[in-house]
C-alpha positions as CSV (number, residue, x, y, z in Angstrom):
1,M,-19.4,-4.4,17.8
2,E,-16.2,-2.7,19.0
3,L,-14.1,-1.2,16.3
4,H,-10.4,-1.4,16.4
5,T,-8.3,1.8,15.9
6,P,-5.9,1.9,13.0
7,M,-2.9,1.6,15.4
8,D,-4.1,-1.7,16.8
9,G,-1.5,-4.4,16.2
10,L,1.3,-2.0,15.3
11,D,4.6,-1.6,17.1
12,S,4.0,0.8,19.9
13,G,7.6,2.0,19.5
14,D,9.0,1.7,23.1
15,E,9.6,-2.0,23.6
16,I,13.0,-2.1,25.3
17,R,14.4,-5.1,27.2
18,F,17.4,-4.8,29.5
19,H,19.8,-7.7,30.2
20,A,22.5,-7.3,32.8
21,G,25.7,-8.2,31.1
22,S,28.5,-6.7,29.0
23,C,28.9,-4.5,26.0
24,V,31.6,-3.6,23.5
25,V,33.6,-0.4,23.6
26,K,36.1,0.9,21.0
27,E,38.5,3.9,20.9
28,Y,40.0,5.5,17.9
29,R,43.0,7.6,18.8
30,R,45.1,10.3,17.1
31,Y,48.4,11.1,18.7
32,C,50.1,14.5,19.1
33,S,53.4,13.1,17.8
34,G,51.9,12.3,14.4
35,E,52.0,8.6,14.9
36,P,49.5,6.5,12.9
37,S,46.1,6.4,14.5
38,D,45.1,3.1,16.1
39,C,41.9,1.4,17.4
40,R,41.5,-0.3,20.7
41,G,38.5,-2.3,21.7
42,R,37.4,-4.6,24.4
43,V,34.4,-6.1,26.2
44,L,33.1,-3.8,28.9
45,Q,31.5,-5.3,32.0
46,E,28.6,-3.5,33.6
47,E,30.6,-2.6,36.8
48,E,33.2,-0.8,34.6
49,I,30.7,1.6,33.0
50,D,31.3,4.3,35.6
51,Q,35.0,4.2,34.9
52,W,34.4,4.4,31.2
53,I,32.1,7.4,31.5
54,E,34.4,9.3,33.9
55,Q,37.5,8.2,31.9
56,R,39.2,6.8,35.0
57,G,41.8,4.0,35.4
58,E,42.3,2.0,32.2
59,F,40.1,4.4,30.3
60,H,42.1,7.6,31.2
61,T,43.1,9.7,28.2
62,E,46.9,10.0,28.0
63,P,48.5,13.4,27.4
64,S,50.1,12.0,24.2
65,I,46.7,11.5,22.7
66,A,45.5,14.6,20.7
67,S,42.0,13.5,20.2
68,V,39.9,10.3,20.5
69,V,36.5,8.9,19.4
70,R,35.0,6.7,22.0
71,W,32.3,4.2,20.9
72,I,30.0,2.1,23.1
73,F,27.7,-0.5,21.5
74,V,25.0,-1.6,23.9
75,C,22.7,-3.1,21.4
76,T,23.4,-4.9,18.1
77,S,21.2,-6.5,15.4
78,A,21.7,-9.1,12.7
79,N,25.0,-9.3,10.9
80,S,23.5,-9.7,7.4
81,V,22.9,-6.8,5.1
82,D,19.2,-6.1,4.5
83,W,18.5,-6.3,0.8
84,S,14.7,-6.0,1.1
85,G,14.6,-2.3,1.7
86,N,13.4,-0.3,4.7
87,Y,9.7,-1.2,5.1
88,L,7.4,1.2,6.9
89,A,6.7,-0.7,10.2
90,S,7.4,-4.0,11.8
91,P,7.4,-5.0,15.5
92,E,10.8,-5.1,17.0
93,T,12.2,-5.1,20.5
94,L,15.3,-3.2,21.5
95,D,17.5,-5.6,23.5
96,I,20.0,-3.7,25.7
97,S,22.9,-5.8,26.8
98,I,23.2,-3.9,30.2
99,S,20.9,-3.2,33.0
100,E,18.4,-0.3,33.0
101,E,20.4,1.5,35.7
102,A,23.6,1.4,33.7
103,F,21.8,2.5,30.5
104,N,20.4,5.5,32.3
105,K,23.9,6.4,33.4
106,L,25.1,6.4,29.8
107,I,22.3,8.5,28.4
108,R,22.5,11.1,31.3
109,Q,25.9,12.3,30.0
110,Y,24.0,13.9,27.1
111,P,22.2,17.2,27.6
112,R,18.7,15.7,26.8
113,P,18.6,11.9,27.4
114,S,14.9,11.7,26.4
115,Q,15.9,12.6,22.8
116,I,17.7,9.2,22.5
117,L,14.5,7.3,23.3
118,D,12.4,9.6,21.1
119,A,14.7,8.8,18.2
120,W,14.3,5.1,18.8
121,R,10.5,5.4,18.9
122,T,10.6,6.9,15.4
123,R,12.8,4.2,14.0
124,S,10.2,3.1,11.4
125,S,9.8,6.6,10.0
126,S,12.1,8.4,7.6
127,G,14.4,9.5,10.4
128,C,15.0,11.8,13.3
129,G,17.6,14.3,14.3
130,F,18.4,16.6,17.3
131,R,21.2,19.1,17.9
132,Q,22.1,20.6,21.2
133,V,25.0,23.1,21.7
134,V,26.2,23.6,25.3
135,Y,27.9,26.9,26.1
136,D,30.3,27.9,28.9
137,E,28.3,30.1,31.3
138,R,31.4,32.2,32.2
139,T,33.2,32.7,28.8
140,G,30.2,32.1,26.5
141,D,32.4,29.7,24.4
142,I,31.0,26.5,23.0
143,Q,31.7,23.7,25.5
144,S,30.2,20.7,23.6
145,I,28.2,20.0,20.5
146,N,25.7,17.1,20.8
147,F,23.7,15.2,18.1
148,V,21.1,12.5,18.3
149,V,20.2,11.0,14.9
150,S,18.2,8.1,13.7
151,I,19.7,6.9,10.4
152,R,19.5,3.7,8.3
153,L,23.0,2.4,7.9
154,S,22.2,-0.9,6.2
155,G,19.0,-2.3,7.7
156,S,15.3,-1.8,7.5
157,F,15.2,0.0,10.9
158,A,17.3,2.9,11.7
159,S,20.3,2.9,14.0
160,V,20.2,5.5,16.8
161,V,23.5,7.3,17.4
162,A,24.0,9.8,20.2
163,I,27.2,12.0,19.7
164,K,28.8,14.2,22.3
165,H,31.9,16.2,21.3
166,D,33.9,18.1,24.0
167,L,35.6,20.9,22.1
168,S,38.1,21.7,24.9
169,H,39.4,18.1,25.2
170,Q,38.6,17.0,21.6
171,I,36.9,13.8,22.9
172,T,33.9,12.4,21.0
173,T,31.7,10.0,22.9
174,V,29.3,8.0,20.8
175,L,26.4,5.8,22.1
176,A,25.3,3.5,19.4
177,L,22.0,1.5,19.5
178,R,21.2,-1.2,17.0
179,V,24.4,-1.2,15.1
180,S,25.2,-4.5,13.6
181,P,28.7,-6.1,13.4
182,Y,28.7,-5.4,9.7
183,E,28.0,-1.8,10.3
184,Q,30.7,-1.7,13.0
185,E,33.2,-2.9,10.4
186,R,32.1,-0.1,8.0
187,I,32.5,2.4,10.8
188,A,36.1,1.1,11.6
189,Q,37.0,1.3,7.9
190,T,35.7,4.8,7.5
191,L,37.5,6.0,10.6
192,Q,40.8,4.5,9.4
193,A,40.3,6.3,6.0
194,Q,39.5,9.6,7.8
195,S,41.9,9.2,10.7
196,H,43.4,12.6,10.1
197,L,40.0,14.1,11.1
198,I,39.7,12.3,14.4
199,G,38.8,15.0,16.9
200,H,36.6,16.9,14.4
201,P,33.2,17.6,16.0
202,L,31.4,16.7,12.8
203,L,33.4,13.6,11.9
204,V,31.0,11.0,13.2
205,L,27.9,12.6,11.9
206,T,29.4,13.0,8.4
207,M,30.8,9.5,8.5
208,L,27.3,8.0,9.2
209,V,26.0,9.8,6.1
210,E,28.8,8.3,4.0
211,I,28.2,4.8,5.3
212,S,24.4,5.1,4.7
213,L,25.0,6.4,1.2
214,A,27.4,3.6,0.4
215,T,25.1,0.8,1.5
216,N,22.2,2.4,-0.4
217,L,24.2,2.0,-3.6
218,R,23.9,-1.8,-3.2
219,Y,20.2,-1.5,-2.8
220,L,20.1,0.7,-5.9
221,Q,22.0,-2.0,-7.8
222,K,19.3,-4.5,-6.8
223,I,16.6,-2.1,-8.1
224,R,18.5,-1.9,-11.4
225,H,18.6,-5.6,-11.7
226,E,14.8,-5.9,-11.1
227,L,14.1,-3.2,-13.7
228,S,16.3,-5.0,-16.3
229,V,14.3,-8.2,-15.7
230,I,11.0,-6.4,-16.1
231,E,12.3,-4.6,-19.2
232,K,13.4,-7.9,-20.7
233,A,10.0,-9.4,-19.9
234,T,8.1,-6.6,-21.5
235,G,10.0,-6.9,-24.8
236,Q,7.4,-7.0,-27.6
237,H,8.8,-10.1,-29.3
238,G,9.4,-12.1,-26.2
239,W,6.0,-11.1,-24.8
240,L,4.2,-12.2,-27.9
241,Q,5.8,-15.7,-27.7
242,I,4.1,-16.4,-24.4
243,P,1.6,-19.3,-24.9
244,A,-2.1,-18.3,-24.4
245,T,-2.5,-20.9,-21.6
246,E,0.4,-19.3,-19.6
247,A,-0.5,-15.7,-20.4
248,P,-2.6,-15.1,-17.2
249,A,0.1,-16.3,-14.8
250,H,2.8,-14.5,-16.8
251,D,0.9,-11.2,-16.9
252,S,0.0,-11.4,-13.2
253,E,3.7,-12.1,-12.3
254,L,4.8,-9.2,-14.5
255,S,2.4,-6.8,-12.9
256,R,3.5,-7.9,-9.4
257,L,7.2,-7.4,-10.3
258,G,6.4,-3.9,-11.7
259,H,4.6,-2.7,-8.6
260,A,7.2,-4.3,-6.3
261,A,9.9,-2.4,-8.2
262,K,8.0,0.8,-7.8
263,I,7.7,0.2,-4.0
264,H,11.5,-0.4,-3.8
265,V,12.2,2.7,-5.7
266,S,10.0,4.7,-3.4
267,L,11.6,3.3,-0.3
268,S,15.1,4.0,-1.7
269,R,14.1,7.6,-2.5
270,R,12.9,8.0,1.0
271,R,16.2,6.7,2.3
272,V,18.2,9.1,0.1
273,D,16.0,12.0,1.1
274,S,16.6,11.2,4.8
275,I,20.3,11.0,4.2
276,R,20.1,14.5,2.7
277,C,18.4,15.6,5.9
278,V,21.2,14.3,8.1
279,L,23.8,15.8,5.8
280,G,21.9,19.1,6.1
281,I,22.4,18.9,9.9
282,A,26.2,18.6,9.4
283,Q,26.3,21.4,6.8
284,K,24.2,23.7,8.9
285,A,26.4,23.1,12.0
286,W,29.6,23.7,9.8
287,G,28.1,26.9,8.5
288,E,27.2,28.2,12.0
289,F,30.2,27.0,14.0
290,G,32.9,26.6,11.4
291,V,35.1,29.2,12.9
292,Q,34.9,27.8,16.5
293,I,35.4,24.2,15.2
294,A,38.4,25.2,13.1
295,S,40.0,27.0,16.1
296,S,39.4,24.1,18.5
297,F,40.5,21.3,16.0
298,L,44.2,20.9,16.7
299,S,45.4,19.6,13.4
300,S,47.0,20.9,10.2
301,V,45.4,23.4,7.9
302,G,45.3,20.7,5.3
303,A,43.2,18.4,7.5
304,K,40.8,21.3,8.2
305,D,40.3,21.9,4.5
306,A,40.0,18.1,4.0
307,Y,36.8,18.0,6.0
308,Q,35.2,20.7,3.9
309,Q,36.2,18.9,0.7
310,W,34.9,15.6,2.1
311,L,31.6,17.2,3.0
312,A,31.3,18.7,-0.5
313,N,32.1,15.4,-2.2
314,I,29.4,13.6,-0.1
315,A,26.9,16.3,-1.1
316,L,27.9,15.8,-4.8
317,Q,27.5,12.1,-4.6
318,L,24.2,12.5,-3.0
319,D,23.1,14.7,-5.8
320,F,24.1,12.1,-8.3
321,R,22.3,9.5,-6.3
322,Q,19.1,11.5,-6.5
323,V,19.5,11.7,-10.2
324,D,19.8,7.9,-10.3
325,M,16.6,7.6,-8.2
326,Q,14.7,9.9,-10.5
327,Y,15.9,7.9,-13.5
328,S,14.9,4.7,-11.8
329,Q,11.5,6.2,-11.0
330,L,11.0,7.1,-14.7
331,R,12.1,3.6,-15.8
332,V,9.7,1.9,-13.4
333,D,6.8,4.3,-14.4
334,N,7.5,3.5,-18.1
335,Q,7.5,-0.2,-17.4
336,I,4.3,-0.1,-15.5
337,T,2.7,1.8,-18.4
338,A,4.2,-0.8,-20.8
339,I,2.8,-3.6,-18.7
340,Y,-0.7,-2.1,-18.7
341,G,-0.3,-1.4,-22.4
342,L,0.6,-5.1,-23.0
343,L,-2.3,-6.2,-20.9
344,S,-4.7,-3.9,-22.8
345,Q,-3.2,-5.2,-26.1
346,R,-3.8,-8.8,-25.0
347,D,-7.3,-8.0,-24.0
348,N,-7.9,-6.4,-27.4
349,M,-6.4,-9.5,-29.1
350,L,-8.8,-11.7,-27.1
351,S,-11.7,-9.4,-28.0
352,V,-10.8,-9.7,-31.7
353,S,-10.6,-13.4,-31.3
354,V,-14.0,-13.5,-29.7
355,A,-15.4,-11.3,-32.5
356,L,-14.0,-13.6,-35.1
357,Q,-15.4,-16.6,-33.4
358,S,-18.8,-14.8,-33.1
359,K,-18.6,-14.0,-36.8
360,K,-18.0,-17.6,-37.7
361,I,-20.8,-18.7,-35.4
362,S,-23.1,-16.1,-37.1
363,E,-22.1,-17.3,-40.6
364,A,-22.7,-20.9,-39.5
365,S,-26.1,-19.9,-38.1
366,K,-26.9,-18.1,-41.4
367,R,-26.0,-21.2,-43.3
368,D,-28.2,-23.2,-41.0
369,G,-31.0,-20.7,-41.5
370,S,-30.6,-20.9,-45.3
371,A,-30.8,-24.6,-45.1
372,L,-33.9,-24.5,-42.9
373,K,-35.4,-21.9,-45.3
374,S,-34.8,-24.2,-48.3
375,L,-36.3,-27.1,-46.3
376,T,-39.3,-25.0,-45.5
377,V,-39.7,-24.0,-49.2
378,L,-39.5,-27.6,-50.3
379,T,-41.9,-28.6,-47.6
380,A,-44.4,-25.9,-48.7
381,L,-43.9,-27.0,-52.3
382,F,-44.7,-30.7,-51.6
383,F,-47.2,-30.1,-48.8
384,P,-50.3,-29.7,-51.0
385,A,-49.5,-32.9,-53.0
386,T,-48.8,-34.8,-49.9
387,Y,-52.0,-33.6,-48.1
388,V,-54.2,-34.3,-51.2
389,A,-52.6,-37.8,-51.6
390,T,-53.5,-38.5,-48.0
391,L,-57.1,-37.5,-48.7
392,F,-57.2,-39.7,-51.8
393,T,-56.3,-42.7,-49.7
394,L,-59.6,-42.5,-47.9
395,P,-62.3,-45.0,-49.0
396,L,-64.5,-42.1,-50.1
397,F,-62.1,-41.4,-53.0
398,E,-61.3,-45.0,-53.8
399,H,-62.8,-45.0,-57.4
400,T,-61.8,-41.4,-58.3
401,P,-59.7,-41.2,-61.5
402,F,-56.0,-40.3,-61.1
403,W,-56.2,-37.2,-63.3
404,V,-58.5,-35.6,-60.7
405,Y,-55.6,-35.7,-58.2
406,W,-53.4,-33.6,-60.5
407,V,-56.2,-31.2,-61.3
408,V,-56.5,-30.5,-57.5
409,V,-52.8,-30.6,-56.6
410,I,-51.3,-28.3,-59.2
411,P,-53.6,-25.3,-58.7
412,L,-53.5,-25.7,-54.9
413,T,-49.6,-25.8,-55.0
414,F,-49.4,-22.7,-57.1
415,T,-51.9,-20.9,-54.9
416,I,-50.0,-21.7,-51.7
417,F,-46.5,-21.1,-53.1
418,G,-47.7,-17.9,-54.8
419,S,-49.3,-16.6,-51.6
420,W,-46.1,-17.3,-49.6
421,S,-43.9,-15.6,-52.3
422,G,-46.1,-12.6,-52.5
423,W,-46.1,-12.2,-48.7
424,T,-42.3,-12.5,-48.6
425,L,-41.8,-9.9,-51.3
426,Y,-44.2,-7.6,-49.6
427,R,-42.4,-7.9,-46.3
428,Q,-39.0,-7.3,-47.9
429,H,-40.3,-4.2,-49.7
430,Q,-41.9,-2.9,-46.5
431,I,-38.6,-3.4,-44.5
432,A,-36.7,-1.5,-47.3
433,Q,-39.3,1.3,-47.2
434,E,-39.0,1.6,-43.5
435,T,-35.2,1.8,-43.7
436,I,-35.3,4.6,-46.3
437,Q,-37.9,6.5,-44.3
438,R,-35.6,6.3,-41.2
439,E,-32.6,7.5,-43.2
440,I,-34.6,10.4,-44.6
441,S,-35.9,11.5,-41.2
442,Q,-32.4,11.5,-39.8
443,D,-31.1,13.9,-42.5
444,V,-30.2,17.5,-41.4
445,D,-32.6,20.1,-42.7
446,V,-30.5,22.7,-44.4
447,S,-32.0,26.2,-44.3
448,A,-32.0,28.3,-47.5
449,E,-29.1,30.6,-48.1
450,P,-30.2,34.2,-48.8
451,D,-27.1,35.1,-50.8
452,M,-25.5,32.2,-52.8
453,A,-22.8,34.4,-54.3
454,S,-21.4,35.5,-50.9
455,H,-21.4,32.0,-49.5
456,P,-20.6,29.6,-52.4
457,P,-19.5,26.6,-50.3
458,S,-22.6,26.7,-48.1
459,S,-24.8,27.1,-51.1
460,F,-23.2,24.2,-52.9
461,L,-23.6,22.1,-49.8
462,R,-27.3,23.1,-49.4
463,V,-28.1,22.3,-53.1
464,T,-26.2,19.0,-53.0
465,L,-28.0,17.8,-49.9
466,Q,-31.4,18.9,-51.3
467,Q,-30.6,17.0,-54.5
468,I,-29.6,13.9,-52.6
469,R,-32.8,14.0,-50.4
470,Q,-35.1,14.6,-53.5
471,H,-33.3,11.8,-55.4
472,S,-33.9,9.4,-52.5
473,R,-37.5,10.4,-52.3
474,A,-37.9,9.9,-56.1
475,L,-36.4,6.5,-55.8
476,H,-38.7,5.7,-53.0
477,S,-41.8,6.8,-54.9
478,H,-40.6,5.3,-58.2
479,E,-41.1,8.7,-59.9
480,L,-37.5,9.5,-60.8
481,P,-37.3,11.6,-64.1
482,K,-35.5,10.1,-67.1
483,D,-32.5,12.6,-66.9
484,G,-31.8,11.6,-63.3
485,Y,-32.0,15.1,-62.0
486,V,-34.7,16.9,-60.0
487,K,-35.4,20.6,-60.6
488,G,-34.8,22.6,-57.4
């Protein structure tokens, strides 16, 4: 028989389908004149991808634009928010809305295109992240900072985002895979709120962390609701009011809810930990290249400080989120313990009920045995008279006087009843004797104390046990002295 490997039937991780068509591009601009930032988006046909990559024609960056963030969405997913958590693995195919040739052109503008596909293949894991810094060979200055991250924004599977920031031109190019329309709206809202940071090399990466942390809050609220339902169900008074006929189904459902809540808490903790990993990438890049980033970011000093404060606030919110997850973990552990305690209590109650019923059955059996014993005694009492009467009905005793019947019956009855009574008393005495012998043989043999004055408690215990043993033997042999004490 051929055995299947553990990976049989799982997603191989590289199912990608290409469809020659169009995609969506958006640009978020910040102007040199201080005008309000705006967003421009349109549907990009496949034949226009070269112009978009090279920033020619309609996609040319005007001199009045200080910095720009350019997004291209070549793959989307469902619009609804995923409330079921991020499960470990599930088959899914990545549908690219452009041809394979056009897609290869897009990923070749990044230093290592293979990292984008590697990030997609690890979408069912906790996450993935790459950083690549490109330096100018002549001057040694930083030319571009590139990131490829796999992060869960709102769904079960992670979105893959490739970020390339050109420090000299302050242009950020973002390739987004599997970003739903709902997540695109969250991206637009965040960019509008942080429009003064457009052109910052770490803006997009930090923004993804904030969006993922915000959507995780809704999932945490769902966990809190599930825990409140379980805590209400495990209330002692409400639990005791469950009818016995409905108890198995109620306990099974309660156990299922408890373990499901624990799984959800574990998944949410994994998501929070992965968010911290992505935030760590941004913090490490800011710590290493903060001076170069600050010198290249053409904005006010207040905007530069705003990013540092924004990063610190996100880290603080993440710390609070981890505290909430630890608290939820403690709550769900306590509830699972309470559930098993209630199940054990119900089992004990059933055991007590069974013991009470068994006691009633034994008492009824004892009453039946007493009745049978009485019936046996009466039968033994009247059996000689009945048997002799049967004999006197024979023709041989037809002319026998009636007084002869009583002369035979009365002694025979006393003989049989006396023999039975004597045997019964002998057996009871023998059983009691065997019981006493068994108890005496199980006593601990106390050795004699050499010095009673130095060990008064031990001596008192020894003497007391000896007196009890000798007293029991005297009772057994019916030789107890009149004063009730035995000389040691």
